N, C-alpha and C positions, 0 to 999 in steps of 0.2 A: 318536338324532341329531335335531337341530332341522331343520325343513323350512321355515324362514322365507322370506318373499318375497324375490325378487330385484329389484333396482332397474332392470331393463330386461327386454325380452321374452326369454324363455328358449327361443327356437326353436333355439338351438344345442345344447340338451340333449335326450336321448332321451325323457325323461318330463317333461312340463311341470309346473311347480310351481303348480298351480291349487288352489283351495279344494275343488272337487268331487273332484279326484283324492285329495287328502289325506283328505277325509271318507270316501271309499270305502275307502281303505287302512285307516283307523282302524276302520271298521265290520267289515271282513274280519278284522283282527287281533283285535278284540273277540270276534267269533263263535268264532274258533279257540280263544282263551283260555277262553271260557265252556265250550265243548265239552270241552276238556282238563280243566277243573276238575270238570265233571260226571263224566267218566270216572274221575278220581282219587277223587272222593267215593264213587262206586259201588264202586270197587275196595276202598276201605277198609271199606265197609259190607257187603261180600259175605259175610264170615264171620258177621255178626250178622243179616243180612236177606237170605238167599239167595233166598227166594221173590220179594222185590221185584226183585232183580237179574235173575232168570230171566224175570220178567214183562215187564220193560222192555228186555231185551237185544235183541229184534228191532227195536224202534223205534230204539234207540240205534245199532245197526249200520247201519240205513238212513240215519239222519241223517249219520253219519260218511261213508258212501259218497257221499252227495250233496255234502257239503262237500269231500270229497277230489276228486270230479270237477270241481267248480268251481275248486278250487285248481290242478288239473292243466291245465284249459283256460287259466287265467290264466298259468300258467308257460309253456305252449306259445305263447301270444300274445306274451308278453314275449321269449321266445327267438327267435321269428320276427322281431320288430322288431330285436333285437340283431344277428341274422345279416344282416338287410337293411341296417342301418347299417354293419356291417362290410364288406359287399360294396360298398357305395357309397363307402367310403373316408372317411366322415365323421370329423371330428376327435374323438378321445376314445373311439371305439368299442372299440378294443383294450383300453383300460384298463377300460371297463365290463365287457367279457366276462371279462377276467382277474379282476376283483374279484368278479363274480357266481360264477364257477367256484370261486374260493377259498372264499367264504362257503358255497356249496352243499356242497362237500366237507367243510368244517369241521362243518356240521350233519348231513350224511348218514353219514359214516364212523363218528363216535362213536355215532350213533343205532343203526346196524346192529350195532356191537359190543355195545352195551348190550342190544339186543334178543336177540342170540344167547345172551349170558350169562344174561339174565333168563329166556329160554325154558327153557334147561337147568335153571336154578335152580328155577323154578316146577314143572317136570315132576318133578324129583327130590324137591323139598320135599313135594309133595302125596303122593307115594308113601311118603315117609318118615314122613308123619303117621300112616299106617295100618299101621305095623309091628306084629308080634305082641308084641314086648316092650313097646311103648307101651301096647297094650291090656291086657296083663297087669299093668303097673305101675299103670294107672288102676284096674283091679279090686282090686288089692291095697290101694291107697290108700283106695278106697271102703270095703272090708271093715274096714280098720284104723280108719277113722273111726267106722264103725258099732259096732265092738266097744268102742271107747273110750267112746262115748256110752252104750252098754248097761251097761258096767261102772259108770259114774257114776250111772246111774239105779238100778241094783240096790243100790249102796251107800247111796244116799239113802233107798231104801225100807226097808232094814234099820234104818237109824238112826231112821226115822220110827216103825217098829214098837216099837223100844225106848223111844222117847219116849212113845208111847201108853200103855205099861205104867205109866210114871210118873204119868200123868194119870188112872189108873183110880179112885183114891180122892179126887181133887181135885174139890171142889164147883164149880159154875159161877161163884160169886162170887169165888173165889180163883184161877180159871183164868188171868186176865190176867198175874198175877205169875209163875205157873209157865211160861206160854208165853214170856214175855220171857227167862226163865232158859234155857229150852230153845233159843230162837233163838240165844242167844250160845254155847251149848255145841255146836251142830251143826256149823258155823255155817250159818245160813240167812238169806235176805233177807226172808222173810215166813213167819209161822206163824199159822194160823187153826184155831179149834175150831168145827166145824159140828155141828148137831143131826142126828138121824137123818133128818129131813125136808129138810135143806139150809139151815137157818136158822143165821146166825152167832151163836155164843155169846160168844166172846172172840177177840182177835187181838193179834199183836205184829209190829212191823215196819212196812212201807209200807202195809199194809191198814188200819191204824188211822186213816189220814188220808183214806180213801176212804169216801164215803157209801154207795155200792153196790158193794162188791167183787164180783169175778167169782165166781159160785156154781158148784159142781160140777154137771155135767149129771146127769139121772136115770140115764143109763147108767153113768156113773162111780160113782154111789152104789151101784147094784146090783152092780157089779163089785167094789167094795171090801168090800161085805158078804159077797159070796160067797168072795172070795180073801183076805180079812182085810187085805191091803195091795196097792197098785198104784203104778206109777211111769209118768209121761207126759213125753215130750220135746216141747216146743212151740217154734215160731219158725223151725225150719229149713226148713219147706216153705212158709212164707208170704213171698212176694217183697217185700211192703211193709215187713216188720219188720226183717229183716236180723239181723246178728250181735248188735246191742245188745239185742234182745228175746228171744233164745234162752234157754230156761230148762228146768229139770226140776221137775216137780210129783210129790210122793210123798204118798199118802194111806193112812192105816191106821185100823183100828177101835179105839176106846178102849172096852174091855170094861167092863161094870158090875161092882161089887164083889160079893163072895159074900153079903153081908148082903142085897143086893137093894134098897138105898135108892134107887138110880137106876132109872128106868124103862127107856127104850130106850137103845141104845148110841150113843155120840157118835163123830164122825170127825175125826181130826187131819190137817190139810193143811200140808205143809212145801214151800215154794218156794225153789229155789236157782238163781241165774243162772249160765249156763255161761260159761267163760272166752272172751273175744272172739277170741283167737288160734285156739283150738280150733274155735270155731264157724266162723270165716272159712276156715280150712283145710278144714274139712269141706264147707262150701258150695262152695269152689273145686274140690275134687275131684269133688263131685257134678255141678257145672256142666260141668267138663271132660269128664267121662264121658258126660254127656248129649249135649254137642256132638260129641264123638268118634263117638258112635253114629249121630247124624244125618248127619254128613259121610261116615261109612263107607258109609252107604246110597247117598249121591249123589256118590261119589268121581269118577266120570268126568265128571258134569255140572259139578262144581266145577273140575276141570282144564280143561274146555272154556271155562268162563267166564273163568278167569284168562288162558288163552292168547289167547282172542278179544279180551279187553279190552286186553291188551298189544299185540296185533297192530294193532288199530284205533288205539291211541295212537301206535304207531310210524308208521303210515301217515299220520296227520294231522300228526305232528311233522315227518316228513321233508318232506312237501309244504309245510307251513308254513315249514320252515327254508329250502327252496329259494326260495320266494316272497319271504320276508323277506330272504334273501341278495341276491336281485336288487334288491329295493327299497332295502335298506340299502347295497348296493354302489353303486346310483345316487345315493343321498343322500351317500355318502362321496365319490363321484367328482365330483359337481356342483361343490363348492368347488374341487377340484383342477383340473377342466376350466376353471372360471371363472378360476383363477389362471393356468393354462397359456395360455388365450386372451389374458388381459391381458398376460402376459409377452411373447407374440409381438407384440402390438400395440405394447408399449413398445419392444421390440427394433427394430420397424419405424419407430420415431420418433413413434408416435401416443400422446400424453400426454393425450388427452381423458379426462373422468371415467369411471372404470371401475365396473361393477356390483359390489355387495357383498351378501352374505347377512346377514340381520338376526337370525340365531339367536344363542343365548348360548353355544354351544360354541366350542372352540378354533379349528376350521376356519372357522366364521363370523367369529370375531374376526380370523383370518388374512386373510380376504378384505377385511374392513373396513380392516385395517392396510395391505394392499396398495393398496386404493383411496385411503387417506389418503396413502400414500407416493407414489402416482402423482400425486395432487393437489399434493403438496409439490413433486414434480419439475416439474409443469407451472408451479406458482408460481415455482419456482426458475428454470425456463427463461424465464418471462416477465420475472422480475427480471433475469436475465442479458441477455435481449434489450433490456430497458429500459436496463440498464447499458451494453451495447454501443452502443445508440443514443446514450446520453449521452456515451460515450467517443468515438463517431464524430463527434457534434456538437462535443465539446470538441476533438477532433483537427482537425475542419474549421475551428473557430474559431481554433485555434492556427495552422493552416496559413494561414488568412486573415490573421491577425496577422503571421505571418512573411512572407507575400507582400507585405503592405503596410507592412512595417517598413522604415524608411529605412536602418537599420543592416544590415550584411551578417552572415549567420549561416551557418556551415559546420560540419558534423559530420564529424570525421575518425576513422579507426581508429588503433590504436596504432602502425601503420606510416606514418601520415601520408596515407593514401588517402582520397579524398572519398567519403563515404557519402550525404550529402544537402546541399542548399544552398537558399537562398531567392533570389528575384529581386533583393533588395537587394544581395546579394553580386555577382551578375552585373552590376548597374548600376554599382556602385562600381569593380569590377575591370575592367569592360568586356570580360569573357570569358564565353562561354556555358558555365558550369560544369556544367550538366546533361549536356552532351556528354562531359565528362571524369569522370563519376561512376565510381568504382571505380579511378581512377588517382591516383597521388600528386600532391599539390598542387605539389610542387617540380618535377614533370615537365611542367607546362604552360608553353608558350612565352610568355615575357614575365613569368612569375611565379616563375622559378627561385629568385631571391634571396629573394623574399618567403616562398616555401614552405620553403626551407632555414632561414631565420631563425625561422619559426614552429615548425618541428620542433625546432630547438635550444632554443627557449624551453620547449617541452613537456618535453624531456628534462631540462633543468635543474630545471623545476618538479617532475617526478616524483622526482628525486633529493633535492631539498631539502625537500619538503613534510612528510615525516615528522620531520625534524630541527627545522624551524622552524614547523610547524603551518600551512603555507600552504594556502589553499583556492582560490587562483587566481593568475594572473600577468597583468601589464598592461605593454604596451610600445607605443611609437609608431614608425611606419615611414614613410620617404619612398619612394614607389613611382612608377616611371616605366613606364607601360603603353604598349607600342608594338606593336600588332597589324599584320600585313601589310595594306598598303593604307590604313592610317589613320595620322594624325600622332601624334606622341608626346604623352602626357598625363601630367602630373605631379600627384600627389595626396599628401596627408598623411593617414595613417591612424593611429588609436589602436585597438589590438587588446587583447582580454581573453580569456584561455583558462582552462579548468577541465576536470577529468575528470568525466564523467557516471557515476552509480552503476552498479555491476556486481557480479556474484557474486565474481569474483576481482579483487583489487586489481591495478591496472596493466593489466588486460585490457579495460577498458571503453572506450566511445567518448569522444572528446575534442571539446569544444565550443569553437568559435572565433567570437567576436563582434567585429566591427570597424566603424568608422564613418569617414566622410570628414570630416575637420575642416579641410579646406582653407579653407572660408569663415570658420571661426572664427579660423584663423591669419591670414587676410586682414584680418578685423576687428581683430585684435590689432595687426597691422602698421599698419592705418589709424589706430588710436588712438595708436600710437607715433609715426607720422608727424605726427599732429596736434600731439603734444607737441613734436616737433622743429620743426615749422613755427612754433609759438607762440614758441619760444625764438629761432629764427632771425629772425623778424619783429622781435622786441624788440632783438636784438643788432645787426642790419644796418641797420634804419631810422634809428637815431640818427646814425651818421656820414655818411649820404647827403646830408643837407641842407648840412652844413659843406663837404663836398667840392664840391657844385654851386656854392655861394656863393663858395668860394675860387677855383674855376676862372673864374667870371664876373668876379670882382674882378681876377683876374690879367689877364684880357683887357682890362678897362677901364684898368688901370694901364699896360699896354704899348701901348695904342692911340696911334699917332702918334709913338712913341718908337723904333720899329724900322723897318727897311727893309721895303718892301712884300713882298718874298718871305717874309721872316721873319714879317711880320704875317699873311700868308695862312696860314702853318703854325700860328701861334698861334691864329688864329680857327678853323681846322679842328680843332685839338686840343681847344680849349675846347668846340666844338660836339659833338665825339665824347664828351667827358666828360659833358656835360649829357645827351645822348641815352642814354648807358649808365646814368646815375643815374636817369633817368626809367624806363628798363626795369627797373632793380632795384627802384624804388619800386612799379611795377606788380606785380612778382613778390612783393614783401613784402606788398603789399595782398592778393594772392591767398592767400598763406600765412595772413595774419591772418583773412581770411574763412573759410578752411577750419577753422582752429583755434578760431575764436570764433563758429562758427555758432550762433545763438540757438535755444533750445528752441521747437519748433513749438507753435502755439496752434491746435488742431484745431477747425474750425467747418464747418458745411455749405457746400460750395463747388460752384457750377455749373461742371463741368469743361468743357462745350462753350463756355460764355461766356468762360471764362478763356482757352481756346485761341484762340478768335476774336479776343479783345482783343490777345493777344500777336502773332498773325499780322498784325494791322493795322499794328503797329509795323514789322514786317519789310517789308511792302508799301510803307510810306511811306518807309522808309530806303533802299529799293533804289536810288533815283536819286541819293541823296546820298552813298552809300558808294562808295569807289573801289576796294576790294579785290575779289578774285575771287569771294568768297562773295556779293557783292551781286547777281551775275548768276544765282544758283541759285534757280529758282522754288520756292516752298513751296506744296504742294497741301493741301487740307483735306477730310477725309472724316469727318463727325461723325454719330454714332448719335443720332437724335432721342429714342429711348427711354432714353438714358443718364440715370440719376438723379443727384442731388447726392451728392458724396463728402465724407468727413471729411478736411479738410486745412487747411493754412496757405496762404492765397492768395499771399502774398509769396514764400514759399519755393517753392511750385509754379511761380510765374513764373520763378524762377531755374532750376528744373529744366528747364522748356521751353526757356528761352534756351540753356542749356548743351547740351541735346540737339540743338537746331536748329543751333547753331554747329558742333558736332562733325560733324553730318550734312552740312552744307554743305562743311566742310573735307574730308570723306571723298570727296566727288564730284570733287575736283580731279584732272584727267587722265582722267576718264571720258568716254565718247562721249556718253552721255545724262546730263546733270546735272539731278537732280530730287530733291526731298525731299517726303515725304508725312506728314502728321500725321492720325492716326485716333483715334476713341473708339469703344469697343464695350461693350455691356451683355450680361452672361451671366446669365439668370434662374435657371439651375440652381445655379450657385455663388454667385449674388448678389454679384458683383464687377464693378467697372467698370475697363476697361483704357484706358491712354493709350499709343499706339504711334507711334513715329517711325521711318520707313524712309528709306533713301537708296539711290542707284544706284551707289555706289562699289565698291571692290574687296573690301569686307568685312573682318572681323577675322581676323588670323592665328590659327592654332590655339593657339599658345603665349601669345597675349594674352587669349583668351577666359576663362581661369581667373583671370587677374590684372588684368583690365581695370579693376576697381574699386579697385585699390590706388593710393595716391598716387604720382605721378611715373612711372607706367607709361603710355607713349604711343608712337604710331607717327609723330607729326608732328615735324618737325625743330625747330620753334619752340614746340611745345606744352610746357606745364608738367606735364601728366598729372594735373591736379586736377579737371578737368571731371566725369568719371564718378565720381570719388571723392566729390565734393560731392553728385552725384545719389544715390549709394548711401547717403550719410549722411542726406540728407533723406528718402529712401524708408524708411530704418530708423526715423526719428523718426515717420513716418506709419503705420508698420505695413504698408507696401506691399511687394510682392514685385517684384524687378527681374530681368528675363530678357534675356540677350543671345544673339543667334544670327545666323548668316548665312543669307540667303534664297537657296536653291538651286533652280534650275529646269533640268531636263534635265542634271543633273550639273554645271552651271556656276553659280558664285556670281554672283548678281544684285545684291548689296548687303548691307548690315547692317540689323538691326532691333533696337531697344531698346524694351521694353514694361514698364509699371508697372501693377500690379493693386492697386486701392484697394477698401477696404470702403465700402459706401454708407452714407449717413446714415439713421438710423432714421426 
């Protein structure tokens, strides 16, 4: 198993993965393996070199005992550490002890079984080697081989004697031809004819190609002369030659002829190579018999050597197995402990980078995969946190948009109960909808009709959307809000509804969006009134002059022709007609001015100077005018920082005149009659405001929403076009007009009209 480095300190493991420790383990394992190899080598060489084994047995036994002692000390040290970790309750100790015990048993039990079987086998096998039948079989085999070789040698000697007889009358010059024929007849590998002194006369076979063929020894020559023929077996006792060079040599005396032509007798030598199989079998039997005899003499020593070697090998193997079991158990447990610790940290929510083994085995790959998985989980958590942050930001942005949206937004469930709403809905409906969250919209006081109408629209939409493919509904409502303690408020709403996505159709939330279009309706009414005013001015103005002229002419014609009483009636009637015609002309002129108000030409205008110029006219006309408004003082409060605004000076004069006239008229009947004109500059919004305040009774609540519509007035003689003209001019200038009552201590102190202008660049 790989013992690659860990990417963090390994103090959590029982054996630290350090280079020194791995080096020491490697050296120890190498020594054990080397000793085992030496033991096995000596065991295999014991049968061939028993003396060498007996000579080194003492040293080998001592070395094995020293190594075994060292291994035993290491095992005791590791066991003490494991027990200490187990008692201290360190994580992974039980797993390490369990793995070490398993590996130790796996190595020890099979080793003991093999030792017992091997001991019995060796003991009985050695005894069986020296059985009487084995010894008899070896002797019989050896005798059989010797008899066979002696028979072959005797036969070749007989054939050589017969061949020598054939050479008796053959001269030396003709001997090679005869020898070749004899070699083929015998058959033989080599045939040589020697002189009586051992000199070669002729040869046939392999000796023809040798410069110095092997000559017979003097002893052999003496023996052949005395015995007339001899046979010799060569090569069986020479360890370097082997079966390939084993041969039989037969020599016989070639007698001289009776005539006595030849001097001394000659000697015929015939060489025949033995069959390799026969020679190999003979050598094997001979070697087996020799080895058997040697081991029979040292039977007890051989048995002791085998049993001792086996015991030492078992001793080292068991100790090595236990030590390797602990080491390998630790190496196997390290990745598992690493994974277990990582899993506990992940379960606790810690997704920090986890250590991983760098080995190439599957467990090392598993730790790396776990570390990569943890990193991916950490990345996924970071991505989720980032996404949640984005969702929260988007939700906050959406909530900000909803909070600042002028339209009202309400989310309802399928029963019509309020789930959420925005401030726009509260502002438009003038009801604190957040208080009624979870309650039906139709159950809110003042909104019963509106809630029922909305629920009906949703029901119809849900029934018809599948048939007609509708994705929303839209409807306008006239709503009168009347909360306790507050006046009635009439608004015109346009509402739009749709179902929000959900898993089950018809079970999702319902979105209701509505907006107050009262001002739009008011503008449409103002436009319609403008068209009516234009037509009325055209149709009414034409007959007014003839009526006035006819009345004045009638008075002139009747002057002096009727009695004084009747003349007084005529004069009074004509004056009434003329006054009413003048009044109608003024009304028509106002209609005409409202309908034909020219487009504004916007230029930078000093608002303070314009207000001061208009108020000079009111101060000068105060003594000349005889109406009640002439006695209402106009105060001026101008902001010196107010910049120029974009506007049409002529139309702004008309706005100031209309507002001042209305303010002065509103103070009629008040205890304190006073009008104030102000200008204000707001650097934050970069807008300038024109404010006109009075000390009158203020606007009635039902007039506030419709004050800018034509012909809406609280004055008996008013036409209701003053504020309508102001609103129309303000729209041309892009200004915002606000009306409100000034309330102090719960008491209305007067009305206030303000216009907000954009400043000049």
